[in-house]
C-alpha positions in Angstrom: 26.0 36.4 -0.7 23.7 34.0 -2.8 25.7 30.9 -2.1 24.9 31.9 1.6 21.2 32.1 1.1 21.3 28.7 -0.8 22.6 27.0 2.0 20.4 28.6 4.1 17.1 27.6 2.2 18.8 24.2 2.1 19.1 23.8 5.6 15.3 25.1 6.3 13.8 22.7 3.3 15.8 19.6 5.3 14.3 20.4 8.3 10.9 20.8 6.9 10.5 18.1 4.8 12.0 14.4 6.0 14.6 12.7 4.0 14.3 8.9 2.8 16.3 7.9 5.8 14.4 10.2 7.8 10.8 8.7 6.9 9.6 6.1 9.6 8.3 3.5 8.3 4.2 3.0 9.2 1.7 0.6 10.7 -0.6 0.0 8.6 -4.1 -2.0 9.2 -7.6 -1.8 7.7 -11.0 -2.0 9.1 -12.6 -5.5 9.1 -12.3 -9.0 10.9 -9.0 -11.0 11.1 -6.6 -13.1 12.9 -5.7 -11.7 16.6 -2.1 -11.9 15.8 -2.1 -9.5 12.8 -3.9 -6.4 14.7 -1.6 -4.5 17.3 -3.6 -1.6 17.3 -5.7 -0.6 20.3 -8.8 0.6 21.2 -9.3 4.6 21.8 -5.8 4.8 19.5 -6.2 7.7 16.3 -5.0 6.4 13.3 -4.7 8.2 9.8 -7.1 6.7 7.5 -8.0 7.2 3.8 -11.1 7.8 3.0 -12.5 7.7 -0.8 -15.8 9.1 -1.4 -16.3 9.2 -5.2 -14.2 11.7 -6.4 -13.6 13.3 -3.3 -10.5 11.8 -1.0 -9.2 12.5 2.3 -6.3 11.8 4.9 -8.4 12.2 8.1 -7.5 11.1 11.5 -10.1 8.6 13.2 -10.5 6.9 16.6 -10.1 3.3 16.5 -12.2 0.1 17.8 -11.0 -3.3 18.2 -13.4 -5.9 19.5 -12.3 -9.5 20.2 -14.2 -11.8 18.1 -14.4 -15.2 17.5 -12.1 -16.7 14.7 -14.0 -19.4 13.0 -10.5 -20.7 11.7 -8.8 -20.7 14.6 -11.0 -20.8 18.0 -12.6 -23.8 19.1 -15.5 -22.4 21.0 -17.7 -19.5 20.7 -16.4 -18.3 24.0 -12.1 -18.3 22.6 -12.7 -14.8 20.8 -9.0 -14.8 19.6 -10.1 -12.8 16.5 -10.4 -8.9 16.4 -12.9 -7.0 14.7 -11.3 -3.6 13.8 -13.4 -0.5 13.3 -13.3 3.5 13.4 -15.9 6.1 14.7 -17.1 7.0 11.3 -20.1 5.2 9.3 -17.5 5.3 6.6 -14.9 3.2 6.8 -11.3 4.2 5.5 -9.8 2.0 2.7 -6.6 2.1 5.1 -5.3 3.2 8.1 -1.7 4.0 8.9 0.1 5.1 12.4 3.8 5.8 13.0 5.0 8.1 9.9 6.2 11.4 9.4 5.5 11.3 5.5 1.6 11.8 5.6 -0.7 14.5 7.2 -4.5 15.3 7.2 -6.0 16.9 4.2 -7.6 16.2 0.8 -5.7 13.7 -1.4 -6.1 13.0 -5.3 -7.0 9.6 -6.3 -6.0 8.0 -9.7 -7.0 4.7 -9.1 -9.5 2.5 -7.1 -9.9 -1.1 -7.0 -13.5 -2.0 -7.8 -15.6 -4.4 -5.1 -15.4 -7.5 -6.2 -12.5 -7.5 -9.0 -9.7 -8.9 -6.5 -9.7 -11.9 -9.4 -8.3 -9.7 -12.0 -4.5 -9.8 -11.3 -1.6 -7.2 -12.8 -1.0 -10.6 -14.2 -3.7 -10.0 -17.1 -4.4 -6.7 -17.0 -1.1 -3.9 -16.9 -2.8 -0.6 -15.6 -2.0 2.9 -17.1 -2.3 5.7 -14.2 -2.1 9.1 -15.0 -1.3 11.8 -12.3 -1.3 15.3 -13.7 0.4 15.6 -16.6 2.7 12.5 -16.0 1.5 8.5 -17.2 2.8 5.6 -15.1 2.5 1.7 -15.9 2.5 -0.8 -13.6 2.6 -4.2 -14.7 3.9 -8.1 -14.4 7.1 -8.5 -16.6 9.4 -11.5 -16.9 13.2 -11.4 -15.9 14.4 -12.5 -19.2 13.7 -12.4 -22.9 12.4 -15.9 -23.2 10.4 -17.0 -20.2 9.2 -20.0 -19.0 5.2 -19.9 -18.0 3.8 -21.1 -14.6 1.8 -24.2 -14.9 -2.1 -23.4 -14.5 -1.3 -19.8 -13.4 -0.6 -16.8 -15.9 2.4 -15.6 -14.4 5.9 -16.0 -16.0 8.8 -17.6 -13.9 10.5 -15.2 -11.1 8.0 -12.5 -12.2 8.8 -9.1 -11.3 6.4 -6.1 -10.7 7.3 -3.1 -12.4 6.2 0.5 -11.8 7.8 2.8 -15.1 7.5 6.8 -15.8 8.9 7.8 -18.7 12.5 6.6 -18.6 12.4 5.7 -15.0 11.4 2.4 -13.9 10.9 0.0 -10.6 10.9 -3.3 -9.6 8.1 -3.2 -6.2 8.3 -7.3 -5.9 9.2 -10.6 -7.1 7.9 -13.5 -7.2 9.8 -16.6 -5.9 9.9 -19.4 -9.3 6.0 -19.6 -9.1 5.0 -18.9 -5.9 1.7 -20.9 -5.1 -1.3 -19.6 -7.0 -0.6 -15.5 -6.4 -2.5 -13.0 -6.9 -1.2 -9.3 -7.2 -3.9 -6.4 -7.7 -3.8 -2.4 -7.1 -6.1 -1.8 -4.2 -5.2 2.3 -4.4 -3.2 4.9 -6.4 -3.1 8.6 -6.1 -1.0 11.3 -4.0 -1.2 10.3 -0.4 1.8 12.6 0.3 0.7 15.7 -1.7 4.2 15.8 -3.9 2.7 16.0 -7.2 4.2 12.1 -7.8 2.3 8.7 -7.9 1.6 6.6 -4.4 0.6 3.0 -4.5 -1.1 0.7 -2.0 -0.8 -2.7 -3.7 -1.5 -6.4 -2.9 1.0 -9.0 -3.5 1.8 -12.3 -2.2 3.8 -15.7 -3.2 0.9 -17.7 -1.7 -3.1 -17.8 -2.6 -3.8 -18.5 1.0 -1.9 -15.0 2.3 -2.1 -11.3 1.7 0.3 -8.7 1.9 -0.7 -5.1 0.8 2.4 -2.6 0.8 2.4 0.8 1.0 4.5 3.0 -1.7 5.3 6.5 -1.6 7.2 8.8 -3.7 8.6 11.4 -1.1 11.0 9.6 0.5 12.1 7.3 -2.7 16.0 6.9 -3.2 17.8 8.5 -5.4 17.1 7.4 -8.8 13.7 5.1 -8.0 10.2 6.6 -8.2 8.8 5.4 -4.8 9.8 3.3 -1.5 8.0 0.8 0.8 6.8 2.8 3.9 4.9 -0.1 5.4 2.9 -3.4 4.9 -0.6 -5.1 6.2 -0.2 -8.9 6.2 -3.2 -11.0 6.5 -3.7 -14.9 5.7 -6.7 -17.0 5.7 -6.6 -20.8 7.2 
């Protein structure tokens, strides 16, 4: 009888909670102005946005507005307007917006870290981060792939650097640098419990090139066995 109840309980849980293989990959964007090809959202769509208001953070649905604007990098005249400006119908703009994922739901969330305005140049290669969520401690840092790393010229990264998240005996490589890249800059944008499973989630900026930004969203609930998190979406933008 006990084993039968356990089987029924397991089936119910599998139906309620999506497994790692069932978790849909998220579409991730931010508010602001971007090249047109970087934004696939449309005005009137409802996306789930992360609002961080001091110590209070919440996931809340917002209606997106997308306006065509002049792109001073790609447009030849003010009438061309291939750029896109993204905003929401709220006085406070979200830190990020997601859609097409079943791993997140509206409601309050815990924030463990939020990047301060103007600190983009102080990357993880210079300052490893200790992050605490509940009673659990995490470390996010850049490490060398071997014991005698060769430094990259003019930057603080070792060659073929790895961005690693660790907690207790668990350790996971989140991103890898191709040799030295081209003046990369890796920094944490936000960390907390976005999916409300009591474990750390991350929104981190990584890139191989100074003129590119690749912000990746990592969640803990869809992580595979033995892993801390799993990448569920990214937002890639460029400069020139």
